[in-house]
C-alpha positions in Angstrom: 57.9 64.9 1.9 57.5 62.9 5.0 56.7 59.2 4.8 56.1 56.8 7.7 57.2 53.1 7.4 56.8 50.2 9.7 60.1 48.5 10.3 61.5 45.8 12.5 62.8 46.9 15.9 66.4 46.0 14.9 66.3 47.9 11.5 69.7 49.7 11.2 68.0 53.1 10.7 66.0 52.5 13.8 69.0 51.5 15.9 70.8 54.6 14.8 67.9 56.9 15.7 67.4 55.2 19.1 71.2 55.6 19.8 71.0 59.3 18.9 67.9 59.7 21.2 69.8 58.0 24.0 72.8 60.2 23.6 70.7 63.3 23.7 68.8 62.2 26.8 72.0 61.2 28.6 73.3 64.7 28.0 70.0 66.3 29.2 69.9 64.2 32.4 73.6 64.0 33.0 73.6 60.2 33.3 72.4 57.1 31.6 70.0 56.0 34.4 67.1 58.2 33.6 64.6 55.5 32.3 62.8 53.5 35.0 61.7 50.0 34.1 62.6 47.5 31.4 64.0 49.0 28.2 61.9 48.4 25.1 63.0 45.4 23.0 62.1 43.4 19.9 60.2 41.0 22.2 57.9 43.6 23.7 57.4 46.3 21.0 54.3 45.7 19.0 54.9 48.3 16.3 58.0 50.3 15.3 57.7 53.2 12.8 60.4 55.3 11.1 59.8 58.7 9.5 61.6 59.5 6.3 62.1 62.9 4.8 63.2 62.6 1.2 64.3 59.0 1.9 66.4 59.9 5.0 65.5 58.5 8.4 64.6 61.5 10.6 62.4 60.1 13.4 60.9 57.1 15.0 58.3 55.9 17.5 57.0 52.6 18.9 54.0 51.1 20.6 54.1 48.6 23.5 50.9 47.0 24.7 50.0 47.6 28.3 46.6 46.0 28.5 43.9 44.7 26.0 42.8 48.3 25.5 45.8 50.4 26.2 49.2 51.0 24.7 52.4 53.0 25.6 54.4 55.1 23.2 58.1 54.4 23.4 61.1 55.8 21.6 59.4 58.8 20.1 62.3 60.7 18.6 63.0 63.3 15.9 66.4 64.4 14.8 67.2 68.0 15.8 67.4 69.4 12.2 63.9 67.9 11.5 62.2 69.3 14.6 59.4 71.8 14.0 58.8 70.4 10.5 55.8 68.2 11.3 57.7 64.9 11.6 56.8 64.4 15.3 53.1 65.0 14.5 53.2 62.6 11.6 54.7 59.9 13.7 52.3 60.5 16.5 49.3 60.4 14.2 50.5 57.1 12.6 51.0 55.5 16.0 47.6 56.6 17.2 46.0 55.3 14.0 47.8 52.0 14.4 46.6 51.8 18.0 43.0 52.2 17.0 43.2 49.5 14.3 44.5 47.1 16.9 41.7 48.0 19.4 43.8 50.1 21.7 41.8 53.1 22.7 44.0 54.5 25.5 47.5 55.8 24.7 49.9 56.4 27.5 53.5 57.7 27.6 56.3 58.8 29.8 58.5 61.7 29.1 60.8 63.5 31.5 61.3 66.7 33.4 64.3 67.7 31.3 62.3 67.5 28.1 60.1 70.6 28.1 59.8 70.4 24.3 58.2 67.0 24.6 55.9 68.1 27.3 54.7 71.0 25.2 54.3 68.8 22.2 52.1 66.2 23.9 50.0 68.7 25.7 49.4 70.5 22.4 48.4 67.2 20.9 45.7 66.6 23.5 47.5 64.4 26.0 46.6 65.0 29.6 49.1 64.6 32.5 48.3 61.6 34.7 49.8 60.2 37.9 53.0 58.2 37.4 52.1 54.6 36.5 53.9 51.2 36.4 57.6 51.4 36.6 57.5 55.2 36.7 55.9 55.4 40.1 58.4 57.1 42.4 60.5 58.5 39.6 61.7 62.0 40.2 62.3 62.7 36.5 59.2 61.1 34.9 56.1 62.9 33.7 53.3 60.7 32.4 50.5 61.5 29.9 47.4 59.8 28.5 45.0 60.3 25.7 41.8 58.5 24.9 41.4 58.0 21.1 
């Protein structure tokens, strides 16, 4: 059974999940400089969620406000053994529901060219590719998406 819990950004399980995500992305991109702009932090993340499967942390996702009506998904990650089990969809739905309750009706995100699995997932979930925005403008590895809730 998958449960979603709100946790502080510095929650140990969240830190571990984000480190695993970072290591995977560093391998995919061949370096650690693949994320344009400021890294998410406790000071700018409005919501951080952890997915648990039978009590074990298996995924996470966060929201960072961009404007009074828009928000950006950050640090969306599911551990490799839990991929394809509905964890990513559960996290995404929880993030979208939280966005709506806070009055954010536009959800944006950035993923990368070396993440075809993420690209397929977001497109399947109704996200439309948009021009690069903000810190991602000019990036050769970024792909940006948006969905109106």
